[in-house]
N, CA, C and O of each residue as an XYZ file, in Angstrom:
776
protein
N      16.809    219.257    -91.412
C      17.558    218.087    -91.850
C      17.290    216.905    -90.931
O      17.167    215.768    -91.385
N      17.200    217.183    -89.637
C      16.891    216.117    -88.686
C      15.497    215.556    -88.971
O      15.272    214.348    -88.889
N      14.569    216.449    -89.306
C      13.202    215.997    -89.613
C      13.183    215.116    -90.862
O      12.486    214.102    -90.896
N      13.942    215.496    -91.883
C      14.011    214.699    -93.108
C      14.580    213.318    -92.804
O      14.088    212.317    -93.324
N      15.614    213.257    -91.965
C      16.209    211.970    -91.586
C      15.223    211.135    -90.768
O      15.134    209.920    -90.942
N      14.482    211.800    -89.875
C      13.495    211.082    -89.071
C      12.411    210.458    -89.964
O      12.046    209.296    -89.783
N      11.902    211.233    -90.921
C      10.860    210.700    -91.813
C      11.394    209.551    -92.667
O      10.675    208.589    -92.937
N      12.632    209.649    -93.083
C      13.241    208.562    -93.864
C      13.384    207.308    -93.018
O      13.133    206.204    -93.501
N      13.785    207.463    -91.756
C      13.901    206.314    -90.854
C      12.531    205.667    -90.645
O      12.414    204.441    -90.636
N      11.504    206.487    -90.477
C      10.145    205.947    -90.305
C       9.682    205.227    -91.566
O       9.099    204.145    -91.495
N       9.948    205.842    -92.730
C       9.523    205.235    -93.997
C      10.167    203.875    -94.192
O       9.522    202.936    -94.659
N      11.442    203.768    -93.832
C      12.176    202.512    -94.007
C      12.001    201.564    -92.823
O      12.468    200.425    -92.853
N      11.325    202.044    -91.782
C      11.142    201.292    -90.535
C      12.490    200.903    -89.915
O      12.700    199.775    -89.469
N      13.383    201.883    -89.908
C      14.686    201.723    -89.269
C      14.710    202.553    -87.987
O      13.919    203.481    -87.820
N      15.622    202.209    -87.091
C      15.756    202.978    -85.847
C      16.422    204.324    -86.072
O      16.219    205.262    -85.300
N      17.220    204.419    -87.137
C      17.929    205.668    -87.398
C      18.191    205.815    -88.891
O      18.166    204.843    -89.645
N      18.437    207.033    -89.288
C      18.806    207.338    -90.675
C      19.616    208.624    -90.656
O      19.431    209.469    -89.780
N      20.504    208.768    -91.614
C      21.292    209.983    -91.747
C      20.648    210.899    -92.775
O      19.992    210.440    -93.710
N      20.840    212.180    -92.593
C      20.343    213.152    -93.559
C      20.990    212.901    -94.914
O      22.206    212.727    -95.007
N      20.184    212.884    -95.947
C      20.670    212.657    -97.300
C      20.231    213.836    -98.161
O      19.043    213.977    -98.452
N      21.179    214.691    -98.576
C      20.782    215.872    -99.365
C      20.086    215.491   -100.671
O      19.258    216.252   -101.173
N      20.406    214.339   -101.218
C      19.744    213.882   -102.447
C      18.263    213.648   -102.237
O      17.452    213.948   -103.113
N      17.901    213.108   -101.068
C      16.486    212.886   -100.765
C      15.754    214.201   -100.613
O      14.598    214.320   -101.019
N      16.418    215.199   -100.027
C      15.801    216.515    -99.863
C      15.543    217.148   -101.230
O      14.474    217.710   -101.470
N      16.528    217.052   -102.123
C      16.355    217.600   -103.472
C      15.224    216.878   -104.193
O      14.428    217.502   -104.894
N      15.158    215.564   -104.018
C      14.099    214.772   -104.629
C      12.739    215.184   -104.089
O      11.777    215.308   -104.847
N      12.656    215.397   -102.773
C      11.394    215.804   -102.148
C      10.942    217.160   -102.694
O       9.764    217.345   -102.999
N      11.871    218.102   -102.815
C      11.522    219.429   -103.339
C      11.071    219.336   -104.794
O      10.140    220.027   -105.206
N      11.734    218.478   -105.569
C      11.333    218.271   -106.957
C       9.914    217.726   -107.027
O       9.109    218.174   -107.843
N       9.608    216.749   -106.162
C       8.271    216.160   -106.179
C       7.212    217.148   -105.711
O       6.088    217.135   -106.215
N       7.556    218.002   -104.757
C       6.608    219.030   -104.322
C       6.294    219.991   -105.460
O       5.143    220.385   -105.644
N       7.316    220.369   -106.225
C       7.063    221.280   -107.349
C       6.260    220.578   -108.430
O       5.435    221.212   -109.088
N       6.486    219.255   -108.632
C       5.694    218.511   -109.605
C       4.228    218.462   -109.201
O       3.339    218.580   -110.045
N       3.976    218.287   -107.902
C       2.591    218.254   -107.426
C       1.889    219.571   -107.700
O       0.724    219.589   -108.098
N       2.595    220.670   -107.487
C       1.955    221.962   -107.748
C       1.760    222.170   -109.252
O       0.835    222.869   -109.664
N       2.614    221.574   -110.061
C       2.472    221.679   -111.519
C       1.368    220.774   -112.068
O       0.876    220.999   -113.174
N       0.979    219.758   -111.304
C       0.041    218.755   -111.810
C      -1.322    219.341   -112.152
O      -1.902    218.991   -113.179
N      -1.841    220.223   -111.312
C      -3.130    220.855   -111.594
C      -3.054    221.616   -112.914
O      -3.960    221.529   -113.743
N      -1.965    222.362   -113.101
C      -1.780    223.103   -114.347
C      -1.634    222.155   -115.530
O      -2.070    222.472   -116.637
N      -1.024    220.994   -115.304
C      -0.848    220.013   -116.379
C      -2.189    219.503   -116.876
O      -2.386    219.335   -118.079
N      -3.108    219.259   -115.958
C      -4.429    218.744   -116.333
C      -5.213    219.820   -117.073
O      -5.838    219.549   -118.099
N      -5.178    221.024   -116.556
C      -5.933    222.119   -117.174
C      -5.253    222.639   -118.438
O      -5.917    223.133   -119.348
N      -3.923    222.525   -118.489
C      -3.168    223.088   -119.606
C      -2.867    222.118   -120.722
O      -2.012    222.396   -121.563
N      -3.546    220.985   -120.754
C      -3.392    220.002   -121.824
C      -1.950    219.511   -121.978
O      -1.446    219.372   -123.092
N      -1.294    219.251   -120.839
C       0.061    218.711   -120.874
C       0.071    217.186   -120.763
O       1.078    216.549   -121.071
N      -1.042    216.600   -120.326
C      -1.124    215.144   -120.240
C      -1.431    214.580   -121.615
O      -2.104    215.220   -122.423
N      -0.940    213.390   -121.873
C      -1.176    212.723   -123.150
C      -1.673    211.307   -122.908
O      -1.216    210.620   -121.994
N      -2.606    210.886   -123.734
C      -3.085    209.507   -123.699
C      -2.355    208.736   -124.787
O      -2.418    209.095   -125.963
N      -1.666    207.681   -124.391
C      -1.041    206.780   -125.348
C      -1.827    205.483   -125.316
O      -2.267    205.046   -124.252
N      -2.003    204.870   -126.464
C      -2.763    203.627   -126.550
C      -1.828    202.481   -126.906
O      -1.182    202.486   -127.954
N      -1.771    201.513   -126.025
C      -0.961    200.311   -126.237
C      -1.888    199.230   -126.781
O      -2.841    198.848   -126.102
N      -1.636    198.730   -127.984
C      -2.551    197.754   -128.595
C      -2.663    196.457   -127.803
O      -1.705    196.003   -127.179
N      -3.860    195.872   -127.846
C      -4.103    194.550   -127.266
C      -4.555    193.648   -128.403
O      -5.535    193.938   -129.090
N      -3.831    192.551   -128.593
C      -4.143    191.606   -129.658
C      -4.546    190.264   -129.072
O      -4.099    189.883   -127.991
N      -5.390    189.558   -129.794
C      -5.779    188.207   -129.409
C      -4.607    187.271   -129.690
O      -4.055    187.287   -130.790
N      -4.226    186.466   -128.720
C      -3.153    185.496   -128.946
C      -3.586    184.424   -129.939
O      -2.771    183.915   -130.709
N      -4.871    184.086   -129.916
C      -5.375    183.019   -130.792
C      -5.430    183.458   -132.254
O      -5.044    182.700   -133.144
N      -5.909    184.680   -132.506
C      -6.127    185.103   -133.892
C      -5.146    186.158   -134.377
O      -4.973    186.343   -135.582
N      -4.496    186.858   -133.433
C      -3.609    187.946   -133.822
C      -4.355    189.231   -134.129
O      -3.748    190.253   -134.446
N      -5.694    189.171   -134.030
C      -6.516    190.348   -134.327
C      -6.410    191.403   -133.237
O      -6.304    191.083   -132.053
N      -6.441    192.662   -133.650
C      -6.474    193.776   -132.715
C      -7.846    193.802   -132.051
O      -8.870    193.859   -132.732
N      -7.864    193.761   -130.709
C      -9.135    193.744   -129.981
C      -9.378    195.023   -129.202
O     -10.495    195.277   -128.751
N      -8.350    195.819   -129.044
C      -8.501    197.061   -128.300
C      -7.156    197.611   -127.902
O      -6.133    197.338   -128.530
N      -7.185    198.404   -126.829
C      -5.955    199.050   -126.375
C      -6.046    199.328   -124.886
O      -7.127    199.358   -124.299
N      -4.884    199.530   -124.296
C      -4.826    200.003   -122.915
C      -4.391    201.457   -122.964
O      -3.405    201.799   -123.616
N      -5.136    202.313   -122.267
C      -4.821    203.738   -122.235
C      -3.752    204.000   -121.172
O      -3.896    203.598   -120.017
N      -2.697    204.668   -121.571
C      -1.597    204.996   -120.672
C      -1.427    206.511   -120.637
O      -1.552    207.178   -121.665
N      -1.143    207.049   -119.465
C      -0.972    208.492   -119.338
C       0.509    208.839   -119.306
O       1.316    208.153   -118.679
N       0.843    209.919   -119.996
C       2.192    210.472   -119.969
C       2.049    211.981   -119.805
O       1.044    212.569   -120.204
N       3.072    212.598   -119.210
C       3.042    214.034   -118.954
C       4.164    214.693   -119.723
O       5.335    214.355   -119.548
N       3.802    215.636   -120.574
C       4.795    216.415   -121.298
C       4.946    217.752   -120.564
O       4.254    218.727   -120.857
N       5.868    217.761   -119.609
C       6.083    218.940   -118.767
C       6.779    220.016   -119.596
O       7.717    219.710   -120.333
N       6.339    221.271   -119.491
C       6.928    222.323   -120.329
C       8.418    222.573   -120.078
O       9.133    222.978   -120.994
N       8.899    222.336   -118.846
C      10.328    222.546   -118.561
C      11.109    221.233   -118.483
O      12.268    221.185   -118.894
N      10.495    220.173   -117.966
C      11.220    218.929   -117.723
C      11.071    217.899   -118.840
O      11.706    216.845   -118.798
N      10.259    218.186   -119.812
C      10.051    217.249   -120.915
C       9.123    216.112   -120.515
O       8.291    216.265   -119.621
N       9.271    214.966   -121.183
C       8.409    213.818   -120.927
C       8.695    213.216   -119.561
O       9.836    212.889   -119.238
N       7.636    213.073   -118.761
C       7.765    212.454   -117.441
C       7.037    211.123   -117.454
O       5.865    211.070   -117.828
N       7.707    210.039   -117.053
C       7.030    208.747   -116.978
C       6.073    208.730   -115.786
O       6.231    209.522   -114.857
N       5.083    207.837   -115.804
C       4.124    207.775   -114.701
C       4.774    207.584   -113.333
O       4.269    208.092   -112.331
N       5.887    206.859   -113.284
C       6.545    206.624   -111.995
C       7.030    207.920   -111.356
O       7.289    207.960   -110.154
N       7.156    208.981   -112.154
C       7.615    210.275   -111.637
C       6.491    211.072   -110.989
O       6.758    211.934   -110.152
N       5.211    210.797   -111.365
C       4.146    211.635   -110.822
C       2.938    210.877   -110.275
O       2.215    211.427   -109.444
N       2.694    209.663   -110.698
C       1.506    208.933   -110.228
C       1.543    208.661   -108.720
O       0.538    208.898   -108.050
N       2.665    208.171   -108.150
C       2.663    207.917   -106.705
C       2.345    209.175   -105.878
O       1.678    209.094   -104.847
N       2.827    210.326   -106.338
C       2.591    211.561   -105.602
C       1.175    212.070   -105.832
O       0.576    212.694   -104.955
N       0.653    211.799   -107.013
C      -0.744    212.151   -107.265
C      -1.658    211.303   -106.388
O      -2.676    211.791   -105.897
N      -1.298    210.033   -106.188
C      -2.088    209.153   -105.317
C      -2.030    209.620   -103.872
O      -3.057    209.696   -103.198
N      -0.827    209.934   -103.395
C      -0.694    210.314   -101.986
C      -1.338    211.658   -101.686
O      -1.711    211.915   -100.542
N      -1.477    212.520   -102.687
C      -2.081    213.831   -102.464
C      -3.574    213.853   -102.789
O      -4.248    214.850   -102.534
N      -4.094    212.755   -103.351
C      -5.502    212.716   -103.727
C      -5.772    213.272   -105.115
O      -6.910    213.233   -105.581
N      -4.753    213.787   -105.782
C      -4.944    214.358   -107.125
C      -5.079    213.288   -108.202
O      -5.332    213.601   -109.365
N      -4.910    212.037   -107.817
C      -5.027    210.950   -108.790
C      -6.423    210.903   -109.394
O      -6.591    210.486   -110.540
N      -7.427    211.329   -108.629
C      -8.802    211.333   -109.148
C      -8.934    212.266   -110.350
O      -9.700    211.990   -111.273
N      -8.189    213.367   -110.336
C      -8.208    214.292   -111.483
C      -7.611    213.619   -112.713
O      -8.120    213.771   -113.824
N      -6.526    212.873   -112.507
C      -5.890    212.169   -113.621
C      -6.813    211.068   -114.127
O      -6.960    210.886   -115.336
N      -7.438    210.331   -113.207
C      -8.366    209.269   -113.616
C      -9.503    209.847   -114.437
O      -9.858    209.291   -115.477
N     -10.086    210.965   -113.984
C     -11.188    211.573   -114.728
C     -10.723    212.024   -116.107
O     -11.443    211.860   -117.092
N      -9.529    212.586   -116.180
C      -8.978    213.022   -117.463
C      -8.818    211.817   -118.393
O      -9.188    211.874   -119.566
N      -8.259    210.721   -117.852
C      -8.052    209.512   -118.660
C      -9.374    208.906   -119.116
O      -9.506    208.509   -120.274
N     -10.355    208.830   -118.216
C     -11.659    208.278   -118.588
C     -12.306    209.107   -119.684
O     -12.862    208.560   -120.636
N     -12.237    210.417   -119.552
C     -12.814    211.305   -120.577
C     -12.148    211.075   -121.919
O     -12.837    210.942   -122.930
N     -10.823    211.025   -121.954
C     -10.104    210.815   -123.222
C     -10.424    209.437   -123.804
O     -10.608    209.306   -125.015
N     -10.492    208.430   -122.968
C     -10.773    207.070   -123.452
C     -12.174    207.002   -124.054
O     -12.354    206.428   -125.128
N     -13.162    207.579   -123.380
C     -14.540    207.535   -123.899
C     -14.652    208.359   -125.185
O     -15.378    207.972   -126.101
N     -13.951    209.480   -125.264
C     -13.953    210.256   -126.508
C     -13.342    209.453   -127.655
O     -13.845    209.493   -128.778
N     -12.274    208.733   -127.378
C     -11.638    207.884   -128.398
C     -12.582    206.765   -128.814
O     -12.706    206.468   -130.002
N     -13.247    206.140   -127.845
C     -14.213    205.076   -128.161
C     -15.356    205.609   -129.028
O     -15.805    204.928   -129.950
N     -15.820    206.807   -128.737
C     -16.898    207.414   -129.531
C     -16.438    207.624   -130.971
O     -17.188    207.367   -131.912
N     -15.212    208.088   -131.135
C     -14.667    208.291   -132.490
C     -14.554    206.960   -133.228
O     -14.915    206.861   -134.400
N     -14.051    205.937   -132.537
C     -13.934    204.621   -133.164
C     -15.302    204.063   -133.537
O     -15.475    203.506   -134.622
N     -16.275    204.212   -132.636
C     -17.636    203.738   -132.936
C     -18.174    204.418   -134.185
O     -18.786    203.770   -135.034
N     -17.945    205.741   -134.300
C     -18.423    206.496   -135.459
C     -17.758    206.011   -136.747
O     -18.343    206.105   -137.826
N     -16.544    205.496   -136.630
C     -15.810    204.967   -137.789
C     -16.147    203.502   -138.051
O     -15.616    202.894   -138.981
N     -17.036    202.934   -137.222
C     -17.452    201.547   -137.427
C     -16.535    200.510   -136.801
O     -16.648    199.322   -137.102
N     -15.630    200.943   -135.938
C     -14.713    200.009   -135.279
C     -15.229    199.689   -133.880
O     -15.581    200.590   -133.119
N     -15.271    198.427   -133.553
C     -15.727    198.005   -132.227
C     -14.526    197.474   -131.447
O     -14.305    196.267   -131.344
N     -13.772    198.402   -130.912
C     -12.586    198.071   -130.128
C     -12.780    198.548   -128.694
O     -13.505    199.511   -128.442
N     -12.134    197.875   -127.769
C     -12.236    198.163   -126.339
C     -11.031    198.999   -125.889
O      -9.937    198.868   -126.438
N     -11.239    199.846   -124.900
C     -10.122    200.549   -124.261
C     -10.148    200.226   -122.774
O     -11.189    200.319   -122.123
N      -8.991    199.847   -122.248
C      -8.835    199.577   -120.816
C      -8.169    200.784   -120.168
O      -7.193    201.326   -120.685
N      -8.718    201.194   -119.022
C      -8.177    202.323   -118.261
C      -7.864    201.836   -116.855
O      -8.699    201.197   -116.214
N      -6.672    202.134   -116.379
C      -6.297    201.775   -115.006
C      -6.954    202.739   -114.037
O      -6.949    203.952   -114.245
N      -7.521    202.180   -112.971
C      -8.050    203.011   -111.896
C      -7.369    202.586   -110.604
O      -6.842    201.478   -110.506
N      -7.384    203.466   -109.620
C      -6.649    203.212   -108.380
C      -7.584    202.774   -107.265
O      -8.806    202.754   -107.413
N      -6.975    202.429   -106.161
C      -7.727    202.065   -104.963
C      -8.636    203.203   -104.528
O      -9.775    202.969   -104.124
N      -8.143    204.431   -104.609
C      -8.976    205.586   -104.253
C     -10.196    205.686   -105.159
O     -11.280    206.065   -104.715
N     -10.012    205.343   -106.428
C     -11.130    205.418   -107.373
C     -12.222    204.415   -107.033
O     -13.404    204.754   -107.082
N     -11.844    203.176   -106.687
C     -12.865    202.156   -106.410
C     -13.520    202.350   -105.044
O     -14.459    201.632   -104.699
N     -13.036    203.305   -104.276
C     -13.684    203.654   -103.019
C     -14.584    204.877   -103.173
O     -15.278    205.271   -102.235
N     -14.566    205.473   -104.364
C     -15.319    206.702   -104.632
C     -16.712    206.355   -105.147
O     -16.863    205.892   -106.278
N     -17.721    206.578   -104.325
C     -19.101    206.228   -104.691
C     -19.632    207.055   -105.871
O     -20.653    206.699   -106.459
N     -18.956    208.150   -106.220
C     -19.404    208.955   -107.360
C     -18.860    208.435   -108.692
O     -19.322    208.850   -109.754
N     -17.887    207.535   -108.639
C     -17.264    207.036   -109.872
C     -18.260    206.412   -110.845
O     -18.227    206.762   -112.025
N     -19.149    205.505   -110.418
C     -20.084    204.912   -111.388
C     -20.950    205.943   -112.104
O     -21.176    205.830   -113.308
N     -21.432    206.937   -111.381
C     -22.280    207.960   -112.016
C     -21.476    208.832   -112.971
O     -21.977    209.206   -114.031
N     -20.251    209.159   -112.618
C     -19.409    209.951   -113.519
C     -19.140    209.189   -114.818
O     -19.167    209.768   -115.904
N     -18.881    207.885   -114.694
C     -18.640    207.070   -115.889
C     -19.917    206.944   -116.708
O     -19.881    207.061   -117.933
N     -21.038    206.709   -116.046
C     -22.320    206.602   -116.746
C     -22.600    207.882   -117.546
O     -23.019    207.815   -118.702
N     -22.371    209.030   -116.936
C     -22.595    210.315   -117.618
C     -21.718    210.457   -118.852
O     -22.178    210.904   -119.903
N     -20.451    210.073   -118.719
C     -19.537    210.136   -119.875
C     -20.014    209.234   -121.011
O     -20.029    209.642   -122.172
N     -20.404    208.007   -120.668
C     -20.849    207.051   -121.687
C     -22.117    207.535   -122.386
O     -22.246    207.407   -123.603
N     -23.049    208.091   -121.614
C     -24.300    208.604   -122.196
C     -24.013    209.817   -123.071
O     -24.514    209.912   -124.191
N     -23.203    210.750   -122.558
C     -22.886    211.967   -123.307
C     -22.274    211.661   -124.670
O     -22.588    212.320   -125.661
N     -21.400    210.659   -124.715
C     -20.694    210.337   -125.963
C     -21.314    209.154   -126.700
O     -20.794    208.716   -127.727
N     -22.430    208.635   -126.173
C     -23.162    207.516   -126.787
C     -22.241    206.319   -127.049
O     -22.205    205.772   -128.151
N     -21.502    205.929   -126.011
C     -20.557    204.817   -126.121
C     -21.134    203.595   -125.416
O     -21.660    203.694   -124.307
N     -21.030    202.446   -126.070
C     -21.451    201.176   -125.487
C     -20.565    200.882   -124.273
O     -19.344    200.815   -124.415
N     -21.149    200.706   -123.083
C     -20.351    200.452   -121.868
C     -19.438    199.234   -121.984
O     -18.396    199.188   -121.331
N     -19.809    198.246   -122.802
C     -18.989    197.041   -122.970
C     -17.622    197.349   -123.577
O     -16.706    196.531   -123.496
N     -17.484    198.526   -124.185
C     -16.219    198.881   -124.824
C     -15.219    199.503   -123.855
O     -14.054    199.699   -124.199
N     -15.674    199.810   -122.649
C     -14.786    200.379   -121.634
C     -14.459    199.315   -120.597
O     -15.353    198.688   -120.028
N     -13.185    199.123   -120.363
C     -12.742    198.172   -119.350
C     -11.949    198.938   -118.306
O     -11.080    199.743   -118.641
N     -12.251    198.686   -117.039
C     -11.517    199.304   -115.939
C     -10.631    198.260   -115.293
O     -11.082    197.162   -114.965
N      -9.366    198.610   -115.113
C      -8.406    197.689   -114.511
C      -7.955    198.245   -113.167
O      -7.555    199.405   -113.068
N      -8.021    197.416   -112.145
C      -7.537    197.786   -110.820
C      -6.546    196.712   -110.382
O      -6.761    195.524   -110.624
N      -5.468    197.130   -109.743
C      -4.449    196.153   -109.366
C      -4.917    195.290   -108.203
O      -5.693    195.721   -107.349
N      -4.424    194.069   -108.199
C      -4.751    193.137   -107.118
C      -4.298    193.697   -105.774
O      -5.050    193.661   -104.801
N      -3.064    194.219   -105.715
C      -2.564    194.751   -104.452
C      -3.383    195.961   -104.020
O      -3.596    196.169   -102.826
N      -3.846    196.764   -104.983
C      -4.686    197.915   -104.652
C      -6.016    197.502   -104.066
O      -6.497    198.112   -103.111
N      -6.614    196.462   -104.637
C      -7.893    195.971   -104.105
C      -7.726    195.454   -102.688
O      -8.553    195.733   -101.821
N      -6.664    194.704   -102.448
C      -6.470    194.095   -101.143
C      -6.070    195.122   -100.090
O      -6.319    194.918    -98.902
N      -5.449    196.228   -100.514
C      -4.973    197.233    -99.562
C      -5.994    198.330    -99.298
O      -5.751    199.208    -98.470
N      -7.131    198.297    -99.983
C      -8.090    199.395    -99.830
C      -8.651    199.442    -98.419
O      -8.968    198.414    -97.820
N      -8.768    200.670    -97.899
C      -9.297    200.871    -96.545
C     -10.783    200.554    -96.486
O     -11.246    199.877    -95.568
N     -11.521    201.042    -97.464
C     -12.967    200.817    -97.500
C     -13.258    199.644    -98.429
O     -12.447    199.303    -99.289
N     -14.400    199.044    -98.249
C     -14.811    197.915    -99.070
C     -15.218    198.421   -100.462
O     -16.186    199.171   -100.582
N     -14.494    198.021   -101.509
C     -14.798    198.521   -102.850
C     -15.916    197.755   -103.564
O     -16.271    198.096   -104.692
N     -16.470    196.732   -102.923
C     -17.426    195.850   -103.591
C     -18.635    196.609   -104.128
O     -19.076    196.351   -105.248
N     -19.178    197.545   -103.342
C     -20.371    198.280   -103.787
C     -20.097    199.067   -105.064
O     -20.916    199.069   -105.983
N     -18.953    199.730   -105.121
C     -18.591    200.491   -106.325
C     -18.359    199.543   -107.497
O     -18.797    199.827   -108.612
N     -17.678    198.423   -107.263
C     -17.426    197.465   -108.340
C     -18.737    196.879   -108.873
O     -18.884    196.697   -110.081
N     -19.689    196.583   -107.982
C     -20.992    196.085   -108.434
C     -21.726    197.148   -109.256
O     -22.339    196.827   -110.273
N     -21.667    198.399   -108.825
C     -22.327    199.479   -109.564
C     -21.711    199.637   -110.952
O     -22.428    199.873   -111.924
N     -20.401    199.510   -111.049
C     -19.731    199.604   -112.353
C     -20.149    198.438   -113.248
O     -20.390    198.610   -114.443
N     -20.229    197.267   -112.655
C     -20.628    196.078   -113.427
C     -22.059    196.214   -113.938
O     -22.358    195.816   -115.064
N     -22.960    196.787   -113.096
C     -24.352    196.994   -113.521
C     -24.440    197.968   -114.694
O     -25.367    197.891   -115.501
N     -23.482    198.876   -114.786
C     -23.445    199.805   -115.925
C     -23.138    199.067   -117.231
O     -23.470    199.540   -118.318
N     -22.504    197.909   -117.105
C     -22.086    197.170   -118.295
C     -20.620    197.345   -118.610
O     -20.122    196.802   -119.596
N     -19.915    198.111   -117.764
C     -18.481    198.313   -117.937
C     -17.773    197.020   -117.556
O     -18.155    196.361   -116.589
N     -16.749    196.659   -118.309
C     -15.982    195.450   -117.995
C     -14.942    195.770   -116.930
O     -14.361    196.855   -116.919
N     -14.715    194.812   -116.036
C     -13.749    194.980   -114.960
C     -12.652    193.932   -115.092
O     -12.907    192.803   -115.511
N     -11.440    194.312   -114.734
C     -10.318    193.369   -114.798
C      -9.381    193.637   -113.635
O      -9.266    194.766   -113.157
N      -8.715    192.588   -113.189
C      -7.687    192.726   -112.160
C      -6.350    192.771   -112.875
O      -5.983    191.838   -113.589
N      -5.633    193.856   -112.678
C      -4.329    194.065   -113.285
C      -3.255    193.493   -112.351
O      -3.425    193.501   -111.132
N      -2.176    193.010   -112.910
C      -1.051    192.468   -112.134
C      -1.477    191.342   -111.217
O      -0.953    191.213   -110.110
N      -2.428    190.516   -111.661
C      -2.919    189.441   -110.814
C      -1.792    188.471   -110.485
O      -1.005    188.098   -111.355
N      -1.723    188.070   -109.227
C      -0.705    187.121   -108.791
C       0.523    187.784   -108.220
O       1.338    187.119   -107.580
N       0.682    189.107   -108.438
C       1.872    189.774   -107.923
C       1.699    190.178   -106.478
O       2.681    190.478   -105.800
N       0.462    190.192   -105.989
C       0.213    190.635   -104.624
C       0.205    189.523   -103.608
O       0.064    189.792   -102.415
N       0.351    188.274   -104.034
C       0.326    187.120   -103.148
C      -0.860    187.161   -102.187
O      -0.727    186.838   -101.006
N      -2.018    187.561   -102.706
C      -3.202    187.622   -101.872
C      -4.196    186.569   -102.316
O      -4.090    186.020   -103.413
N      -5.140    186.299   -101.476
C      -6.182    185.347   -101.795
C      -7.486    186.094   -101.959
O      -8.081    186.547   -100.981
N      -7.927    186.223   -103.193
C      -9.191    186.920   -103.433
C     -10.352    185.998   -103.101
O     -11.511    186.392   -103.234
């Protein structure tokens, strides 16, 4: 209990903190979610939801943003805020990103086969843009499914770009050379100067 209070004080940058049983229960819940996450990816518990993107000028549907949701067998639907931060801190976010990219490219391939030229945007994290294998993994997916790279858009948050430990420029240039579109998500919320 003293250790839990110490970590909470450090997290909040306070000199002291009291033990909070609610935080301990929350921590145990998140630990069990992390162990369930691998099974969720392999057991087809994740779902891709597509949020439409329309042109403000014409009202035409131009594509969608791919969003991940988890249908946990015991806890029901879990919003991203319940598992994404812990997936990021444990490094398992790369598994979720790969799952999302695969589903998005498969959807794009289906749309292309139906004669629809719509774009899908997928959020990637700071860890993803520091991963030198990301461009090749995306290239392989696009080639395998015969998808035009221009139809895939990768979105990275402004705060994520500015907070990255390693320089993401090389990976971003490699993605751009593939023909994949890049976008900054939540621009202006990080109060940074790009």
